[in-house]
C-alpha positions in Angstrom: 111.0 80.4 102.1 110.8 78.6 99.2 112.8 75.9 96.9 113.5 74.6 93.4 110.7 72.2 93.3 107.3 74.1 93.8 105.1 75.9 91.0 106.2 79.2 91.5 103.1 82.1 90.0 104.4 85.5 90.6 101.7 88.9 89.7 101.4 92.2 90.8 104.4 95.6 90.9 107.0 95.8 89.1 108.9 95.1 92.9 107.7 91.8 92.1 109.7 92.1 88.2 113.1 92.5 90.1 112.5 89.6 92.7 111.0 87.1 89.4 114.0 87.6 87.6 116.1 87.2 89.9 114.6 83.6 90.8 114.1 82.5 86.9 118.4 83.6 87.0 118.8 81.1 89.8 117.1 78.5 88.6 113.5 79.1 89.7 110.8 77.4 88.3 108.3 80.8 87.9 105.8 82.8 85.6 106.5 86.2 85.9 103.2 88.5 85.7 101.4 87.1 82.6 99.4 90.9 82.2 102.1 92.5 82.6 102.9 94.2 86.0 100.1 95.9 87.9 99.8 98.4 90.9 96.4 97.5 92.3 95.2 94.6 94.6 91.4 94.8 93.3 93.5 94.5 89.4 95.7 91.7 90.1 92.6 89.9 91.9 90.6 90.3 88.5 93.4 88.3 87.4 93.3 85.8 88.8 90.0 85.2 89.0 90.4 85.2 85.0 93.5 82.6 85.0 90.2 80.4 87.4 88.2 81.3 84.9 89.7 81.3 81.8 87.7 83.9 79.8 89.0 84.8 76.8 89.6 88.8 75.6 87.4 89.7 72.6 87.4 92.9 70.7 84.9 94.2 73.7 88.4 94.4 75.7 90.1 95.9 73.6 91.1 99.8 74.3 92.9 102.2 71.4 95.8 103.4 73.3 97.0 107.0 71.8 100.5 106.7 71.5 100.6 110.5 69.7 97.9 111.9 68.2 100.3 115.0 66.6 101.1 111.8 64.6 98.0 109.5 64.0 100.1 106.5 66.1 97.9 104.5 68.3 98.1 101.1 69.6 96.1 98.5 71.2 95.6 96.8 74.5 92.7 95.9 77.3 92.3 98.4 80.8 93.1 94.5 82.5 96.7 94.7 80.7 100.1 96.8 81.5 101.2 99.0 79.0 104.1 96.5 77.3 101.1 94.9 75.6 99.8 97.5 73.7 100.3 96.2 70.5 99.5 97.5 66.9 96.7 96.3 66.2 93.5 94.9 67.8 94.0 92.0 66.4 97.0 90.7 67.1 96.4 92.4 70.9 94.0 89.5 71.4 96.3 86.2 69.6 99.2 87.8 71.8 97.5 88.2 75.1 95.3 85.4 75.1 98.5 82.9 74.5 100.2 84.6 77.3 96.7 83.8 79.0 96.5 80.3 77.6 100.2 79.9 79.5 99.1 80.7 82.4 95.7 79.0 83.0 97.5 76.0 82.8 100.3 77.1 84.9 98.0 78.3 87.6 96.3 75.7 88.1 99.2 73.6 89.0 101.0 75.8 90.9 101.7 75.1 95.0 102.4 79.0 95.4 101.6 82.2 94.9 103.6 85.2 95.2 101.3 88.7 95.0 102.9 92.0 95.4 100.5 94.6 96.4 101.5 98.3 94.8 99.1 100.6 96.0 95.7 101.0 97.5 94.4 103.6 95.0 92.5 103.0 92.0 91.1 104.3 89.0 87.3 103.6 88.4 86.3 103.4 84.5 83.3 105.9 84.8 81.7 103.9 82.0 80.9 99.9 82.9 82.3 100.8 86.8 85.1 98.7 87.2 88.8 99.7 88.2 91.5 99.3 85.4 94.8 97.8 86.1 96.2 100.5 83.7 94.8 103.4 82.9 96.5 103.7 79.3 96.7 107.8 78.4 92.8 108.0 78.7 91.6 110.7 79.5 91.3 111.3 83.1 88.0 112.2 83.4 86.8 109.1 82.0 87.9 107.9 85.8 86.6 108.2 89.4 90.3 107.9 91.4 89.2 105.7 94.7 91.3 104.8 97.8 90.8 101.3 98.4 89.6 100.1 101.8 91.6 97.2 104.1 87.9 96.2 103.5 87.9 95.8 99.8 90.4 94.4 100.2 90.0 91.0 102.1 86.8 90.8 100.4 88.5 89.8 97.4 90.8 87.6 98.5 88.8 85.9 100.9 87.2 83.6 98.2 90.0 83.1 96.1 92.3 81.8 98.8 89.4 79.8 99.7 89.0 78.3 96.7 92.2 77.1 96.5 93.6 75.6 99.8 96.1 74.0 98.2 98.2 76.0 97.3 100.6 78.5 99.7 99.9 81.8 98.8 102.8 84.6 100.6 101.4 88.2 100.3 104.1 91.6 100.4 103.9 95.2 100.0 105.6 96.3 97.6 109.2 99.4 98.8 108.5 101.2 95.6 107.4 104.8 97.4 103.7 105.5 94.5 105.2 109.7 94.9 102.4 111.4 92.6 99.9 110.0 96.0 102.0 112.8 97.7 103.6 111.2 101.0 101.5 110.8 103.5 98.8 109.5 100.6 101.7 107.0 99.8 101.9 106.0 103.1 98.1 106.1 103.5 98.7 103.6 100.8 100.7 101.0 102.4 99.3 101.2 105.7 96.0 100.0 103.6 98.1 97.3 102.5 99.7 96.1 105.3 96.3 96.0 106.7 95.1 93.4 104.7 97.9 91.6 103.9 97.6 91.0 108.0 94.6 90.2 107.8 94.0 87.5 105.7 97.1 85.6 106.9 95.5 86.5 110.4 92.7 84.7 109.2 94.6 81.8 106.9 96.9 80.8 109.3 99.4 78.0 107.5 98.0 79.7 104.1 99.2 82.8 103.5 102.0 83.9 104.8 103.3 87.0 104.9 107.2 89.1 103.6 108.3 92.5 104.7 109.4 93.6 101.1 108.6 97.5 102.5 109.7 96.7 106.3 113.9 95.8 105.2 113.5 98.8 102.8 112.1 101.3 104.1 114.0 99.7 107.8 117.6 98.2 107.3 118.3 100.4 103.7 116.4 103.4 104.9 119.2 105.7 103.6 119.1 107.7 100.9 122.2 105.2 98.8 119.4 102.3 99.4 117.2 103.6 96.3 117.3 105.4 92.5 117.8 108.7 91.5 114.1 109.0 91.2 113.7 108.7 94.9 111.2 106.1 94.9 112.8 103.5 93.6 115.2 100.7 95.6 118.5 100.5 93.3 120.2 97.0 92.2 122.3 96.8 95.8 118.8 97.4 97.7 116.8 94.4 95.7 119.3 92.0 95.9 119.3 92.6 99.7 115.8 91.9 100.0 115.9 88.9 97.2 118.1 86.9 99.4 116.1 87.8 102.5 113.5 85.9 100.9 114.9 83.2 99.5 116.8 82.1 102.6 113.8 83.2 104.8 114.7 85.4 107.1 112.4 88.1 108.0 
């Protein structure tokens, strides 16, 4: 499915991190999650448009995260980043975030293939500015509205991005990780929405957009509980290895 001659941008849920690490270890040229782990399609799309524009993060983007209120421990991050980007000062966060952005902008401009892993259709919209956040960063729940993206929402986000980059190959997949916090039904509705959106994009951009069935391999071939970690949500290392080798070989 892919070759070592390609420059590959990977972004999305923590499953993309697992597969990305395997690719890097096997000598592939990969830039992995330049904003940290991102779970929902809206935040992933936002990260790509940021890579297109190269727009720097500023103090207006910074939020203070409460790590331990009783001890007065805080860190600084943005709603566009995973918690792994949190730093002790706003200045240090901006320095690191913009350094990572600069590297990613240059890499994205020359990338041959973009592999996107969608984790959930459920999103949190920040009430103050109406923006969908990548991570709530322990900000009180009352400051957000929880929503379920529709198939149309997702395709509308990606149609212009893909159209602007006809030179790039796009591989879409749905993370097999269960989002149990959404409930069993909520998780299934979420995954179904992602699957339908990705299928729609594959059909619309035939030859440019491809789909790899990570989710289907997990729930069909590896459905036995022994392939899940003790939390019952994450694939074991053995399961990830199985899916990775299927991906590398191009076997769907």
